[in-house]
C-alpha positions in Angstrom: -18.2 12.3 23.8 -18.3 8.8 22.4 -21.0 6.5 23.6 -21.6 2.9 22.5 -24.4 0.5 23.2 -24.1 -3.2 23.6 -22.1 -5.5 25.8 -18.4 -5.3 26.5 -16.4 -8.2 25.3 -15.1 -10.3 28.1 -11.5 -10.1 29.2 -9.4 -12.7 27.4 -5.9 -12.2 28.8 -4.4 -10.7 32.1 -1.9 -7.8 32.0 0.8 -10.5 31.8 -0.9 -11.9 28.7 -1.9 -15.0 30.4 -5.5 -16.5 29.8 -7.9 -14.4 32.1 -10.5 -16.1 34.3 -8.7 -19.5 33.7 -9.0 -22.4 36.1 -5.5 -23.3 37.2 -4.3 -26.8 38.1 -1.7 -27.1 40.8 1.7 -27.8 39.3 0.9 -26.9 35.8 3.2 -24.2 34.5 2.6 -22.2 31.3 5.2 -20.0 29.6 4.1 -17.9 26.6 6.8 -17.7 23.9 8.0 -14.9 21.8 9.2 -15.5 18.2 12.3 -13.7 17.1 11.9 -12.6 13.6 15.0 -12.7 11.4 15.9 -12.2 7.7 15.7 -16.0 7.2 12.6 -16.9 9.2 12.0 -17.0 12.9 13.4 -18.5 16.0 11.5 -19.8 18.9 13.3 -21.0 22.1 11.4 -24.1 23.4 13.2 -24.7 26.7 15.8 -23.0 28.9 16.9 -24.1 32.2 17.0 -20.6 33.6 13.2 -20.2 33.1 12.9 -22.4 36.1 9.5 -23.9 35.1 10.4 -27.1 36.9 13.5 -28.9 38.2 13.0 -32.2 36.5 15.5 -33.6 33.9 14.5 -33.6 30.3 14.7 -37.2 29.0 12.9 -36.9 25.7 11.9 -34.3 23.2 9.7 -35.1 20.2 7.4 -33.4 17.7 4.0 -34.7 16.6 2.1 -33.5 13.5 -1.7 -33.7 13.6 -4.2 -32.9 10.9 -6.9 -30.3 11.6 -9.6 -31.6 13.9 -7.4 -34.6 14.9 -7.6 -35.5 18.6 -5.0 -37.2 20.9 -6.8 -37.4 24.2 -6.7 -38.4 27.7 -3.5 -39.8 28.9 -1.5 -39.2 32.1 1.8 -40.4 33.4 2.6 -41.9 36.8 6.2 -40.6 37.1 6.9 -38.4 34.0 6.6 -34.7 33.7 5.4 -33.8 30.2 6.3 -30.5 28.5 4.0 -29.6 25.6 4.8 -26.9 23.0 2.8 -25.8 20.1 4.3 -23.3 17.6 2.7 -24.3 14.4 -0.9 -24.4 13.7 -3.4 -24.2 16.7 -4.3 -26.6 19.4 -6.8 -26.7 22.3 -5.1 -28.5 25.4 -7.5 -29.8 28.0 -6.1 -30.9 31.4 -7.8 -32.7 34.3 -6.3 -33.0 37.7 -6.9 -36.5 39.1 -4.2 -36.5 41.7 -5.7 -37.4 45.2 -3.2 -35.2 47.1 -3.7 -32.2 44.8 -5.3 -29.0 46.2 -6.9 -28.7 42.6 -8.2 -32.2 42.3 -11.1 -32.6 39.9 -10.4 -29.3 38.2 -10.4 -28.9 34.5 -8.2 -26.5 32.6 -8.3 -25.5 28.9 -5.6 -23.7 27.1 -5.4 -22.6 23.4 -1.9 -22.1 21.8 -0.2 -22.3 18.4 1.5 -20.2 15.8 -0.1 -16.9 17.0 0.6 -17.5 20.6 3.3 -20.2 21.1 3.5 -21.6 24.5 5.2 -24.3 26.6 3.1 -26.0 29.3 4.6 -28.2 32.0 2.3 -31.0 33.0 3.0 -32.8 36.3 2.6 -36.6 36.7 -1.0 -37.6 37.4 -2.7 -34.7 35.4 -4.6 -36.2 32.5 -4.4 -34.3 29.3 -5.6 -34.3 25.7 -4.9 -32.3 22.6 -7.2 -31.3 19.6 -5.7 -29.6 16.4 
């Protein structure tokens, strides 16, 4: 019989591979991505309408490159839904719900994503957010 002493590591993910014990902000959607490996690299789908993460139109897609440790923090939009994807490097995303009519008003949410765990996060209007590489 095996017996170990010490403390058990805390649970990091649920059975669905979502972050465990994570505070959730109303309206924020997270989709973990899967890389498809091929003979000439990898393919990662960033957005598909049939995922039904939100029903808003997509008006703009851009990429931002940040140096390690760089910070792009605290902004929110009045009417725009942001969709943030990280598939290269690693980032920590912090979100704060400042919406007066939200059931999760005042809640802070932190996510980590990147090359090892690519993810798409849908951020509704009124949710403040910032990224650190």
